[in-house]
C-alpha positions in Angstrom: 52.8 13.7 -80.5 51.8 11.1 -78.1 49.1 8.6 -78.9 46.9 6.4 -76.5 44.0 4.1 -77.0 40.8 4.3 -74.8 37.5 2.1 -74.9 35.0 5.0 -74.4 34.1 8.1 -76.2 34.7 11.6 -74.6 32.3 12.7 -72.0 31.3 16.3 -72.4 34.4 16.9 -74.7 36.9 15.3 -72.1 38.8 12.1 -71.7 40.2 10.9 -68.3 43.3 9.0 -68.6 44.4 6.7 -65.9 46.6 3.5 -65.3 49.6 2.8 -67.6 48.8 5.4 -70.0 48.6 8.2 -67.3 51.8 7.0 -65.7 53.8 6.8 -69.0 52.6 10.4 -70.0 53.2 12.0 -66.7 56.2 10.0 -65.3 57.9 9.0 -68.4 57.0 11.7 -71.0 56.7 14.4 -68.4 53.8 15.8 -70.4 52.8 19.5 -69.5 49.5 21.3 -69.5 48.6 22.5 -73.0 50.3 19.8 -74.9 48.5 17.9 -77.6 48.0 14.3 -77.7 46.0 11.8 -80.0 43.3 9.8 -78.5 41.7 6.8 -80.4 38.6 5.2 -79.2 37.4 1.4 -79.5 34.9 2.7 -82.1 37.6 3.8 -84.3 37.2 7.5 -83.6 40.2 9.9 -83.4 40.6 13.2 -81.5 43.4 15.7 -80.9 43.2 16.7 -77.2 45.0 19.3 -75.0 46.2 18.4 -71.7 43.9 20.3 -69.3 45.0 19.1 -65.8 47.4 16.8 -64.2 46.1 15.1 -60.9 47.6 12.5 -58.6 46.1 9.5 -60.3 44.5 10.9 -63.6 45.2 13.1 -66.5 42.5 15.2 -67.9 42.6 16.1 -71.7 40.0 18.2 -73.6 38.9 17.5 -77.1 40.2 20.2 -79.6 39.1 18.5 -82.8 38.1 15.1 -84.3 40.4 13.9 -87.1 40.2 11.4 -89.8 40.9 7.6 -89.4 44.4 6.4 -90.5 43.1 2.8 -91.4 43.1 1.3 -94.9 39.8 0.8 -96.6 40.7 -2.8 -97.1 40.9 -5.1 -94.0 44.1 -7.2 -94.4 44.7 -10.5 -92.5 48.1 -11.8 -92.1 48.4 -15.5 -91.8 52.0 -15.8 -90.6 54.0 -19.1 -90.2 55.7 -19.0 -86.8 59.4 -18.1 -87.4 62.3 -18.8 -85.2 63.9 -16.3 -82.8 62.5 -12.8 -82.4 61.4 -12.5 -86.2 57.7 -12.6 -85.2 58.0 -9.4 -83.3 59.7 -7.8 -86.2 56.8 -9.0 -88.4 54.1 -7.7 -86.1 55.8 -4.3 -85.6 56.3 -3.6 -89.3 53.1 -4.9 -90.6 51.1 -3.0 -88.0 52.9 0.2 -89.2 51.9 -0.8 -92.7 48.1 -1.2 -91.9 47.5 -4.9 -91.2 44.0 -5.5 -89.6 44.7 -8.7 -87.8 47.5 -11.2 -87.5 47.1 -14.9 -87.1 50.1 -16.9 -86.2 50.2 -20.3 -87.9 51.7 -23.6 -87.0 52.8 -25.0 -90.3 54.4 -28.3 -91.1 57.8 -26.9 -91.9 57.9 -24.3 -89.0 61.2 -24.9 -87.1 59.7 -23.6 -83.8 57.0 -25.7 -82.1 55.3 -24.1 -79.2 53.4 -25.8 -76.4 50.3 -24.2 -74.7 52.4 -22.2 -72.1 54.7 -20.8 -74.8 51.8 -19.9 -76.9 50.1 -18.0 -74.1 53.3 -16.1 -73.1 54.1 -15.3 -77.0 50.5 -14.0 -77.6 50.9 -11.6 -74.5 54.1 -10.4 -75.7 53.0 -10.2 -79.5 49.9 -8.0 -78.5 52.2 -5.6 -76.6 54.4 -5.1 -79.7 51.3 -4.6 -81.7 50.3 -1.8 -79.3 53.4 0.0 -79.4 53.6 -0.1 -83.0 50.0 1.2 -83.3 50.9 4.0 -81.1 54.1 4.9 -82.9 52.4 4.7 -86.3 49.2 6.7 -85.2 46.9 3.8 -86.1 43.1 4.3 -85.2 43.0 0.6 -83.9 45.3 -1.9 -82.4 45.3 -4.8 -84.6 44.5 -8.2 -82.8 46.9 -10.9 -82.5 45.1 -14.3 -82.5 45.9 -17.5 -80.9 48.2 -19.9 -82.8 46.2 -21.9 -85.3 47.0 -25.0 -87.4 47.1 -24.6 -91.0 43.6 -26.2 -91.4 42.2 -24.0 -88.8 43.7 -21.0 -90.5 42.1 -21.9 -93.8 38.7 -22.2 -92.0 39.2 -18.9 -90.2 39.9 -17.2 -93.9 37.1 -19.0 -95.5 34.8 -15.8 -95.5 37.4 -13.2 -96.5 36.9 -11.9 -100.2 40.4 -12.6 -101.4 43.1 -15.0 -100.4 46.7 -14.8 -101.5 49.7 -17.0 -101.2 53.2 -16.2 -102.3 54.6 -19.3 -104.0 55.3 -20.2 -107.5 52.8 -18.5 -109.8 53.0 -19.7 -113.4 53.2 -16.2 -114.9 55.4 -14.7 -112.2 55.0 -11.1 -111.4 52.2 -10.7 -113.9 49.9 -12.9 -111.7 50.8 -10.6 -108.7 50.1 -7.4 -110.6 46.8 -8.7 -112.0 45.6 -9.8 -108.6 46.7 -6.6 -106.7 45.4 -4.4 -109.5 42.0 -6.1 -109.4 41.6 -5.4 -105.5 38.4 -3.5 -104.9 37.7 -0.8 -102.2 36.4 -2.5 -99.0 37.4 -6.1 -99.9 38.9 -8.1 -97.1 42.2 -9.8 -97.9 44.0 -12.8 -96.3 47.7 -13.3 -97.2 49.5 -16.6 -96.1 53.2 -16.4 -95.5 55.3 -19.6 -95.2 58.0 -20.5 -92.7 61.7 -20.6 -93.1 61.3 -24.2 -94.5 58.7 -23.2 -97.0 55.1 -24.5 -97.5 54.6 -28.2 -97.4 53.2 -29.6 -100.7 50.1 -30.9 -98.6 49.5 -27.3 -97.6 49.5 -26.2 -101.1 47.1 -28.9 -102.2 44.9 -27.7 -99.6 44.7 -24.1 -100.6 45.4 -24.1 -104.5 41.6 -24.0 -105.1 41.0 -21.3 -102.6 44.0 -19.0 -102.7 45.4 -17.0 -105.7 49.0 -18.1 -105.8 51.3 -15.1 -106.5 55.0 -14.1 -106.9 57.1 -11.7 -104.7 59.8 -11.5 -107.6 62.6 -13.6 -108.9 64.6 -13.5 -105.6 64.0 -15.8 -102.4 62.8 -13.8 -99.6 63.1 -14.5 -96.0 59.7 -15.1 -94.2 59.9 -11.7 -92.5 60.9 -9.9 -95.6 58.0 -11.7 -97.5 55.5 -10.4 -95.0 56.6 -6.9 -95.2 56.6 -6.9 -98.9 53.2 -8.3 -99.2 51.8 -5.7 -96.9 53.6 -3.0 -98.7 52.0 -4.0 -102.0 48.5 -4.2 -100.6 48.9 -0.9 -98.6 49.9 0.9 -101.7 46.9 -0.5 -103.7 44.4 0.2 -100.8 45.7 3.8 -100.4 45.4 4.3 -104.3 41.7 3.2 -103.9 41.2 5.9 -101.3 42.1 8.4 -104.1 39.4 7.3 -106.5 
């Protein structure tokens, strides 16, 4: 089933699809009358709709039913150190599938990649496209925002109002710390998780956050930065989904 995101709610039970979405559905997918697509609005509402008419420059789809949101009850913010190569795209794709709410790229001291303003702008546009594609594939109800690149200090200021901050590092009690923190998560709490770069966190960064973040472990093995992000989101997703059952 195809998925699209639109800004407005349906008018008299109908959506009018234009632009890139219309082109993709009609010219690429070659959708037919009567086929069902999923439409999510900016307000987070979701509808199953049947294609009713295919015109030259617009596609008309009629609402069959409104369906439940696919979002987690906990808003998870990923503060991701900028990795080298195309790893950031992999991180965005997989964490969007896992339910991340927003992603904030962070320029940390030990990041191998240093981006100038032009590269930051180009990367951001590409990153948001990756997020959109992943959101469609995984049938999200929203498209997670990808923020401008922040410094570590700026990222901490951004995260100051979140309910819980986590940082995978060297926790004194190993996985017990991780279990206790994850198990204590409450429904509706916002969570920020900081993932370090290939070169690891600088000691000055740990000093800055040690009284603000809970240091956790991701196990006895050393994980790559992209693996650490996916692992962290997987644990948080599992707990958040569990809370929905209570």
